[in-house]
Each structure stands twice: as C-alpha cells, then as structure tokens.
N, C-alpha and C positions, 0 to 999 in steps of 0.2 A: 848760174843755177844756184840755186837755194840749196841746204843738202841736208838741212833738217830732216826730212822721212828716209832717209838712204836706210835699206836693209829692212822697210816695213811695206809691207802689204797690203793696201783695203780695198775692200768692197764698197761700188756706189753700186747703190739700188735708184733707179730711178726713172719711171715709163713716158717720161717729155725727153725726147733726143737732143734736146741741145739745153735742156738743164742738168743731165746726163753726162755731155761732153763738157762742157761752162767748166763742171767741177771736176771731172777727170783732167783736165789740160789745166786744169788751177792746181792739184794735189801732184801731179806732175812734177810739174813745173815747180816745187816746191822740195823735189826726191823721193812721191813716196812711188812703190809699185801699186797698179790702179787698176783694177780689172772690172767687170762693168756687167749690169744685171737688169733687163725691162722688167719682169714681172715675178710673181710670189714662187710660185715654179721652177723660175731660170733664175731664180737670189738661192734657193733651200740646195741646189746643181753646184752652184758654183761657189757657195759655202763649200760645198766638199768637199771641191774640184781644187780649190786655191788655196782654203788656209789659211785663210787672210788675220792679221794683227786688231785689226777692227773694219767695222762697218757704220757704212754713212745711206741709212736708210727710208723711206720715205713709207709714210701713210697707205700714201694710198698707190694699191697696186690692181692690174690685174691679172685674176685667175685667182691669187688669194690675198688678201692684205697684210700688210708690213706685221702686224697685230700679229697673228701667224707665225710668217716668215721668225720673225721672233722669238714665238713661243721654242720654232721649232730648230731654230739653230743655239738657243741657250739650253735649250739639253743636247743638244750634240757635244758640245764644246763650250763652255763660257767664255765669251769676247765683249770686249765694247762698245756697243752701238751709241752710235745720237742718230735720232727720230731727227727726219724731215717732217713736215706736216704744212697745211694747205689753211688747217682750221685750229685759231685758238679758243682750242675747245678746251674741259677741264679735265671732261671725263674723255675724250678721248687718248690727252694728255698721260693722266693715269693707269689707263690701260695700259700705254706702251712702258708705264714706269714700274709697273706691278709684275712685267714678263721680263723684266734683268734692263732694258733700256738703261741709260747711264742720264741722258741728256738728251733735250731738245732742242732744235730751231726751227721759228717759226715761218714760212713763206710770206715777201719775197728775204731773202735774207743775203749778210753783204761777204763776198769771197772772205772778205780779209779774219771776219771774225769763225766760218765755220772751220777756216785753216789755225787759227786761233785753238777753236774749241777740240779741234783731230788730236791737235799738238798736247793741248791738257789732259785729255786723257791717257792721252800713250805714255805719258811720267807716269799719271797714275796708277797703270800697270806698275811701273817699275820700282816705284814706291811701296807700293805694296809686296814687291819680291823682295824686295833689300829687310822691308821690316820681317816678315816670316820667321826668322828664326831668334828675332827679340821678342817677338809675341809667342813665343813656341817655348820661354821658359817664366811668363808670367801666370800666378795663379786666377782662376777665375775669377771677374770682378762681378759685386753684389753691388743694387743700387735700389735698393726696397725691395720689392716681388722681382726683380727682374734678375736673372743672373746670362753673364757676357765673359763666355769662354770664348778669348780669343787668339788665341791658337787653332782651332777648330774651328771656329766662325759658326757655333754657334750657341743661341740664346733660346732661355726660357723666361717665363712669364707667369709667375703663382704655382712654379712645378709642370705645366704645360712648354711644349714647347715650341718657338715661332719658329718660322718657316719666312729669311728674311731674304733678299736681292743683296747681289754681291755691294750697292748701292748704299742701299738698304742699313744693312751691317755696317758699312765706314762712317755713316752717317749717324748710328746708335754708338758705337764709338768714337767717337769725335765728339759729340754731348755726353756719352760718361766720364770722360779721365776729366773732368770739371760736376759732377752734380750741387746743381743749387747754378749754379752761376749763366750768364745770359753771356750766351757767345752772341757776336752780330752774321745776318746773314751773308754780309761779305765775307765775314773768317771763314764761317764754317764754307762758302763754296771755296775757298782758296788751301782749307785745308784735305775737303773732302774731293772736291775738283782739283786740285793742283792750279787751279788759272787764279791769284792774285791781282786784284783792281778790277777785277771783270766783270761787270751788271749780270752776274749770273739770280739774283736772289727768288726769279719768278722758277727758278728748279728745284733750289732750296723752296720753297714755299711748296711743292706739289713735290716731292719728296714725305716732307715732314707732314706731307696730308695721308701718302699712301702708309709709312712707319707706323703715325698715329690708330688708321687700320686695323691694324695689325698688332700692337702692342700695350693699347687703350691709348683714349682720348688726353684722357688727366693726365697721364705720362711727361706728355714734351710740354712745359708751358710756354705759351706765347706771352710774349713783353711788343707790345705794339708800338710803330715803329723805332724797335732796334732788332730782337731777331729770337732763339728760342734759351728754352731751359730746361734738361733733365731732372724730374724732378726728384731727390731722393724718395722723399717719405712714400710716397708712392703705396699704397697695401696694397693696392685691387687686381 
C-alpha cells in the first residue's frame, strides 16, 4: 500500500454509488482516511462531523448542488475543494471557483490524475503554512493601484478592498512577485497549485478570469500562447 495520504482525511461527495466507491477505494489504497456523502445536505453534515482535510465535490447533487455545498463548508472552515463536473461549462466552473473551490476535474477523469491533484492540493496547504511566518515580516506590496498585504491576505484596488478566494490570492501574489514579467501557465500551475509538469492550464485560465472580474480586466495581461503578466502601471 502507498502511504502518501497517511493522517489525511478526505470527504468524497458523489451521488453515483459506483463512482463514489471507486474514488473512495483508490484514495484508501493511497493511504487516505476517506468518509463519504451522496447528496448536498449529507455532505454538509459529514463535513461538520468528520473535519476533513480536503473535499472532493461533485457539482450535480440531490438536495442542493455542489456549489451550495462549497459555499456552506467554506463559510464554516476554509478547506481545499476539488470539484468534479460532468459539464465542461465555463460558467459552471467559474461559479465553483468563485465560491472557494481550488481546482476542478471534468468527468470522465483518470484516477491517477485525481490522486495526483489531491496530493498537490494538500502539499499546497503545507507550503502555505510554512510561508506564513516569512510573509508576516514582509511589508505590503504595491503594484500600480493594487495594494497586497501578504501577511493579512488582504487586497485593495484603488483604495477599495477586494475579497479574493485563497487560490485567487495566491495567484495574484505569484504574479505580483514579478510585475510586468510574463509567467507561463505551466509555471503558475506549479507555483500556485504545487504540481510541476502537469497540464492544468485550463484551471489557470479559469482562475485568471475570476481574478480579473474582481481586480479589473486590464490588470492582468494575456500573452497568447504563453501566459500572463500583472501590469505594474495599471491605474484603473
């Protein structure tokens, strides 16, 4: 048995029994402690009862959908969420990201990729904890009219505070470390999501779109076929 997941608990929320059990068995085989739910209300109850380290969350659920589950659990306690969706619909994906989901997989997916993304998200949480002390001594950064307080994890655009999800904040912080420099999608995925060499470019694109909606579309420049850059001279 692979023991990578020892000590970590994952909540699997999926209404299709065969998929739910297959995912559960694979994660348990990787050493994770797995608890299960099959509908929206049950997911919220299980989250409160089991305090998981990560949630695998299907979008289409009985009772109420995965977006509502994500909203409720994130309001209770921030936790990494990997959304599972049968629809490759950008609006559907952006809705989940805006509620605090960190990443998504479109069905059908490969179990190996799911396990890898779970591990990457958990590593990211560990890295964030390690960086907390370092960030606490850094002064707030200013890029154009953006002010980024990395210690308090707060952002202001032209003097008005902007509320970002944890992933949106980490993405902005990564771009702000090198204002004006173009960072490839692959580099951003490695730095923010902690999975070097993976093809998570669509995840990056979706988060950039969500970030632009909050801080201003002109602040993040697209370099087609390459990646993104935070514009240091933006004044809007």
